[in-house]
Structures are given as C-alpha cells and as structure tokens.
VOPAGU-2260 file (C-alpha; in pm, 1 decimal, decimal comma):
REM VOPAGU-2260
SITE   aa  ch    i         X         Y         Z
SITE  UNK   A    0       0,0       0,0       0,0
SITE  UNK   A    1     133,5     342,2     -97,4
SITE  UNK   A    2     232,8     557,0     199,8
SITE  UNK   A    3      44,1     888,4     202,6
SITE  UNK   A    4     236,9    1189,8     329,0
SITE  UNK   A    5     162,8    1549,5     421,3
SITE  UNK   A    6     459,3    1792,4     412,1
SITE  UNK   A    7     458,4    2088,4     652,8
SITE  UNK   A    8     726,0    2355,5     609,6
SITE  UNK   A    9     713,1    2735,4     592,0
SITE  UNK   A   10     970,8    2761,4     310,3
SITE  UNK   A   11     783,1    2712,7     -20,9
SITE  UNK   A   12    1086,4    2606,3    -225,4
SITE  UNK   A   13    1199,2    2352,4      35,4
SITE  UNK   A   14     839,7    2227,8      80,4
SITE  UNK   A   15     792,0    2179,0    -293,0
SITE  UNK   A   16    1130,7    2010,1    -329,1
SITE  UNK   A   17    1063,8    1760,0     -51,3
SITE  UNK   A   18     718,3    1683,8    -192,0
SITE  UNK   A   19     869,1    1627,2    -537,3
SITE  UNK   A   20    1147,0    1401,5    -403,0
SITE  UNK   A   21     900,1    1188,2    -208,6
SITE  UNK   A   22     662,8    1161,2    -505,0
SITE  UNK   A   23     941,5    1056,7    -741,0
SITE  UNK   A   24    1026,9     771,0    -505,1
SITE  UNK   A   25     682,5     619,8    -485,9
SITE  UNK   A   26     529,9     799,8    -190,0
SITE  UNK   A   27     199,6     984,6    -232,5
SITE  UNK   A   28     204,8    1345,4    -111,8
SITE  UNK   A   29    -161,7    1420,7     -43,8
SITE  UNK   A   30    -119,0    1774,0      94,7
SITE  UNK   A   31     125,7    2043,0     200,8
SITE  UNK   A   32      96,3    2321,4     458,9
SITE  UNK   A   33     302,9    2626,2     552,8
SITE  UNK   A   34     205,8    2683,7     916,1
SITE  UNK   A   35      72,7    2506,7    1224,0
SITE  UNK   A   36    -284,9    2626,6    1185,8
SITE  UNK   A   37    -310,6    2511,7     824,7
SITE  UNK   A   38    -152,1    2176,8     910,4
SITE  UNK   A   39    -404,1    2106,5    1186,1
SITE  UNK   A   40    -694,9    2210,6     960,0
SITE  UNK   A   41    -586,4    2017,1     652,5
SITE  UNK   A   42    -464,5    1690,8     808,1
SITE  UNK   A   43    -810,2    1559,1     912,2
SITE  UNK   A   44    -939,9    1617,2     558,8
SITE  UNK   A   45    -664,8    1414,0     387,4
SITE  UNK   A   46    -577,4    1174,5     674,1
SITE  UNK   A   47    -212,2    1109,2     577,1
SITE  UNK   A   48     -29,3     804,7     707,5
SITE  UNK   A   49     271,7    1024,3     787,8
SITE  UNK   A   50     307,4    1398,3     847,9
SITE  UNK   A   51     656,6    1529,8     773,7
SITE  UNK   A   52     679,9    1827,0    1007,3
SITE  UNK   A   53     922,7    2117,7    1040,5
SITE  UNK   A   54     940,5    2275,0    1386,5
SITE  UNK   A   55    1008,6    2636,3    1297,0
SITE  UNK   A   56     702,5    2748,0    1102,4
SITE  UNK   A   57     757,9    3120,9    1103,0
SITE  UNK   A   58     530,8    3275,5    1364,4
SITE  UNK   A   59     378,6    2938,1    1454,2
SITE  UNK   A   60     516,8    2628,3    1622,0
SITE  UNK   A   61     553,2    2280,7    1477,9
SITE  UNK   A   62     520,2    2143,9    1831,4
SITE  UNK   A   63     167,7    2290,9    1849,9
SITE  UNK   A   64      85,8    2133,9    1513,0
SITE  UNK   A   65     214,7    1793,3    1626,0
SITE  UNK   A   66      -4,4    1799,3    1935,7
SITE  UNK   A   67    -309,1    1911,9    1737,7
SITE  UNK   A   68    -268,6    1649,9    1464,9
SITE  UNK   A   69    -198,7    1360,1    1701,3
SITE  UNK   A   70    -502,0    1456,4    1908,7
SITE  UNK   A   71    -729,4    1454,9    1603,4
SITE  UNK   A   72    -565,9    1166,4    1413,7
SITE  UNK   A   73    -422,4     911,0    1660,0
SITE  UNK   A   74    -337,1     669,3    1376,7
SITE  UNK   A   75    -129,1     928,7    1187,6
SITE  UNK   A   76     246,1     929,8    1255,9
SITE  UNK   A   77     448,1    1251,3    1272,9
SITE  UNK   A   78     811,1    1255,4    1161,0
SITE  UNK   A   79     994,9    1578,7    1237,7
SITE  UNK   A   80    1230,9    1711,8     970,5
SITE  UNK   A   81    1404,6    2014,0    1120,5
SITE  UNK   A   82    1719,8    2219,5    1083,7
SITE  UNK   A   83    1754,7    2203,6    1462,5
SITE  UNK   A   84    1925,1    1918,3    1638,9
SITE  UNK   A   85    1896,7    2080,8    1979,9
SITE  UNK   A   86    1815,0    1833,0    2254,4
SITE  UNK   A   87    1533,8    2049,5    2391,9
SITE  UNK   A   88    1364,6    2064,0    2050,3
SITE  UNK   A   89    1386,4    1686,8    2008,6
SITE  UNK   A   90    1236,3    1614,1    2348,3
SITE  UNK   A   91     959,5    1875,1    2308,0
SITE  UNK   A   92     860,7    1721,6    1973,5
SITE  UNK   A   93     845,5    1373,2    2123,1
SITE  UNK   A   94     644,7    1491,6    2422,1
SITE  UNK   A   95     395,0    1646,6    2178,3
SITE  UNK   A   96     353,2    1309,3    2005,0
SITE  UNK   A   97     613,5    1284,7    1725,9
SITE  UNK   A   98     727,0     932,1    1634,2
SITE  UNK   A   99    1072,9    1025,2    1505,1
SITE  UNK   A  100    1312,0    1311,3    1436,0
SITE  UNK   A  101    1548,2    1383,0    1144,4
SITE  UNK   A  102    1764,4    1686,1    1080,5
SITE  UNK   A  103    1754,0    1845,1     736,1
SITE  UNK   A  104    2105,3    1730,9     652,5
SITE  UNK   A  105    1960,6    1383,3     587,0
SITE  UNK   A  106    1986,7    1256,0     229,5
SITE  UNK   A  107    1677,8    1196,1      17,2
SITE  UNK   A  108    1731,5     821,2      50,4
SITE  UNK   A  109    1750,0     849,4     429,3
SITE  UNK   A  110    1436,1    1062,7     432,6
SITE  UNK   A  111    1235,8     821,5     216,6
SITE  UNK   A  112    1345,7     526,4     428,1
SITE  UNK   A  113    1255,8     717,2     746,3
SITE  UNK   A  114     907,5     802,5     616,0
SITE  UNK   A  115     841,5     440,0     523,0
SITE  UNK   A  116     959,6     312,8     859,7
SITE  UNK   A  117     759,7     580,7    1040,4
SITE  UNK   A  118     448,7     465,8     853,6
SITE  UNK   A  119     510,3     121,1    1004,1
SITE  UNK   A  120     530,3     272,9    1352,0
SITE  UNK   A  121     908,1     244,4    1384,2
SITE  UNK   A  122    1073,7     537,2    1567,9
SITE  UNK   A  123    1345,4     685,3    1344,6
SITE  UNK   A  124    1611,6     931,1    1459,6
SITE  UNK   A  125    1912,2    1104,3    1310,5
SITE  UNK   A  126    2226,2     924,0    1435,2
SITE  UNK   A  127    2322,7    1071,7    1770,9
SITE  UNK   A  128    1967,5    1167,6    1866,9
SITE  UNK   A  129    1855,3     810,8    1936,6
SITE  UNK   A  130    2102,6     790,0    2225,1
SITE  UNK   A  131    1967,3    1114,3    2365,7
SITE  UNK   A  132    1610,0     986,2    2361,2
SITE  UNK   A  133    1704,8     650,1    2513,3
SITE  UNK   A  134    1901,5     826,6    2785,3
SITE  UNK   A  135    1607,5    1050,6    2869,3
SITE  UNK   A  136    1369,8     754,8    2892,5
SITE  UNK   A  137    1614,5     573,7    3120,5
SITE  UNK   A  138    1648,3     882,7    3338,4
SITE  UNK   A  139    1271,8     911,0    3374,6
SITE  UNK   A  140    1236,6     538,6    3446,3
SITE  UNK   A  141    1500,0     551,9    3720,5
SITE  UNK   A  142    1382,1     878,0    3878,0
SITE  UNK   A  143    1204,7     830,2    4212,1
SITE  UNK   A  144     829,3     875,2    4193,4
SITE  UNK   A  145     718,0    1209,5    4330,5
SITE  UNK   A  146     427,6    1443,9    4307,0
SITE  UNK   A  147     483,3    1692,5    4024,0
SITE  UNK   A  148     520,6    2051,1    4134,1
SITE  UNK   A  149     210,4    2255,3    4060,5
SITE  UNK   A  150     307,7    2568,8    3866,7
SITE  UNK   A  151     210,4    2891,0    4039,8
SITE  UNK   A  152     -56,7    3075,7    3842,8
SITE  UNK   A  153    -149,7    3431,5    3924,3
SITE  UNK   A  154    -500,1    3507,3    4050,6
SITE  UNK   A  155    -593,2    3655,2    3712,3
SITE  UNK   A  156    -448,7    3358,5    3519,3
SITE  UNK   A  157    -653,5    3121,4    3736,4
SITE  UNK   A  158    -963,9    3332,6    3677,3
SITE  UNK   A  159    -909,4    3326,2    3299,0
SITE  UNK   A  160    -840,7    2951,2    3308,3
SITE  UNK   A  161   -1168,5    2891,0    3493,7
SITE  UNK   A  162   -1362,8    3084,5    3228,3
SITE  UNK   A  163   -1181,9    2908,5    2942,0
SITE  UNK   A  164   -1285,0    2576,1    3096,0
SITE  UNK   A  165   -1647,0    2696,0    3095,6
SITE  UNK   A  166   -1627,0    2743,0    2716,7
SITE  UNK   A  167   -1609,1    3123,2    2697,6
SITE  UNK   A  168   -1423,5    3285,7    2409,1
SITE  UNK   A  169   -1143,8    3537,2    2462,2
SITE  UNK   A  170   -1382,0    3824,2    2378,9
SITE  UNK   A  171   -1646,7    3695,7    2620,5
SITE  UNK   A  172   -1386,9    3658,7    2894,7
SITE  UNK   A  173   -1257,1    4008,2    2821,2
SITE  UNK   A  174   -1605,3    4155,5    2851,6
SITE  UNK   A  175   -1663,3    3977,8    3182,4
SITE  UNK   A  176   -1327,1    4084,5    3327,9
SITE  UNK   A  177   -1334,2    4429,8    3161,5
SITE  UNK   A  178   -1006,6    4376,5    2974,8
SITE  UNK   A  179    -921,3    4345,8    2606,8
SITE  UNK   A  180    -935,1    4006,9    2433,8
SITE  UNK   A  181    -561,6    4047,9    2359,8
SITE  UNK   A  182    -495,3    4065,8    2732,3
SITE  UNK   A  183    -698,0    3748,0    2777,3
SITE  UNK   A  184    -497,4    3572,9    2504,6
SITE  UNK   A  185    -176,9    3683,9    2675,8
SITE  UNK   A  186    -293,8    3524,4    3001,7
SITE  UNK   A  187    -384,8    3205,1    2814,8
SITE  UNK   A  188     -41,7    3183,8    2649,3
SITE  UNK   A  189     135,5    3246,0    2981,1
SITE  UNK   A  190     -71,0    2971,3    3143,4
SITE  UNK   A  191       2,5    2726,7    2861,1
SITE  UNK   A  192     373,2    2795,0    2899,5
SITE  UNK   A  193     370,7    2755,6    3277,4
SITE  UNK   A  194     177,0    2428,9    3261,0
SITE  UNK   A  195     382,7    2301,8    2963,8
SITE  UNK   A  196      67,4    2243,9    2761,0
SITE  UNK   A  197      29,7    2297,5    2387,3
SITE  UNK   A  198    -329,9    2390,1    2312,0
SITE  UNK   A  199    -664,2    2495,9    2460,4
SITE  UNK   A  200    -807,3    2143,6    2471,2
SITE  UNK   A  201    -522,3    2034,9    2698,4
SITE  UNK   A  202    -578,3    2350,5    2903,7
SITE  UNK   A  203    -948,0    2270,9    2947,4
SITE  UNK   A  204    -864,2    1912,7    3045,2
SITE  UNK   A  205    -621,6    2041,2    3308,5
SITE  UNK   A  206    -880,5    2283,4    3446,9
SITE  UNK   A  207   -1140,4    2006,8    3471,3
SITE  UNK   A  208    -893,4    1777,4    3648,5
SITE  UNK   A  209    -821,1    2056,4    3896,6
SITE  UNK   A  210   -1190,1    2116,5    3956,8
SITE  UNK   A  211   -1178,1    2471,0    3820,8
SITE  UNK   A  212   -1465,0    2412,1    3578,8
SITE  UNK   A  213   -1697,1    2337,8    3871,2
SITE  UNK   A  214   -1642,3    2670,2    4047,7
C-alpha cells in the first residue's frame, strides 16, 4: 500500500522540493501546509499516514501542530524534519507526540526510508539523537516517583483559566473581566507555557482535572 504523506514547512521552495522528491520515489504526497494552523486544519481532511513536520514554522510552532494532529488523528504518525538538532527541541517534539526526528542534513534516501519506517510505527532518529532519547527515557524510568510541582498561576491567570474551561471565548472573557481580548490571550499563552501544555483542549482538560470548571 502506498504511503500517504503530508509535508509541513514554511519555506515554499523547500516544501515543494521535498514533496517532489518523495513523489518521485513512490510515496503519495496528499497535501502540504506552511504553518501550524493550516496543518491542523488540513490533516483531518486528507488523513495522511505520515506527516513530515518542520518545527520552525515562522510565527507558529511545529510542536503545536504535532499535538493538534496527534489529538485529532491518533493513527497518523508525525516525523519531524528540522534544521535544529537541539536536545530540547527533540524532546519537546516527542512529548507532543512525534514518532521520530530527522535533521535536514539527511539525504533523500535516508528521508524516504525514514518516512516508510515511520508509517510502520518504527521510531526513526538522526544518528546521535537516538542515544539522547534513550538516555532521557532511562532517566525518567530511574527517577524516584514524586508528586509533580504545581506551577504557580497568578489570581488573574486562574480566573481566565476557569472561564476558558467553561467554554467562553477570549472576547467573552474580556467583557466579563473588563479587559481586552488580547490581554486574555496573553494570560492564556502564559498559562500554557507555565503548565507546559500545547493547546486549549489540553488547558481545558487540566482545568477540569483541577476542579476549576466546577467553580
């Protein structure tokens, strides 16, 4: 069965080149996208087997796109193809739900092989990164169990979080708190960062788990 692929990258020439290379080698590129929002919107419509995802998507984040796609399409695999080999970027991508991680110095043959293996559910990493991931998993497995520290939210951030959990939009929250919707969005982004969450659905889930939605 032909592997279907969606290519997400904010550089049009690079995006077109990767799509062409994959198509010439027997893979079916069913869609491309230039930013996180477009990727999350388009993926459910085309349901690719593999999403080839850059992390730096201009003003948007590939990590956000990974989380959004995996949440909507649990059977779709995400393979990161990024210029960054920074350890923090690798681990953030994996935490968001990526299956594997390649840097853009990979050859076309390596990329095609990685996409095919990712489609089969095999984690693929650029040499050197696999050891990092294995080491992190070992560290977490050996770490003593302890209650995670609860990030300190300000009173206003908690108030905004409670209203988000109740389903209010940023404008509705702004009207209730007598602030601008941009101020509300700023509080939401700060809360996401503090809680190490990636999108509003995860934020709502956290609020419900903390009992904030019942207040």
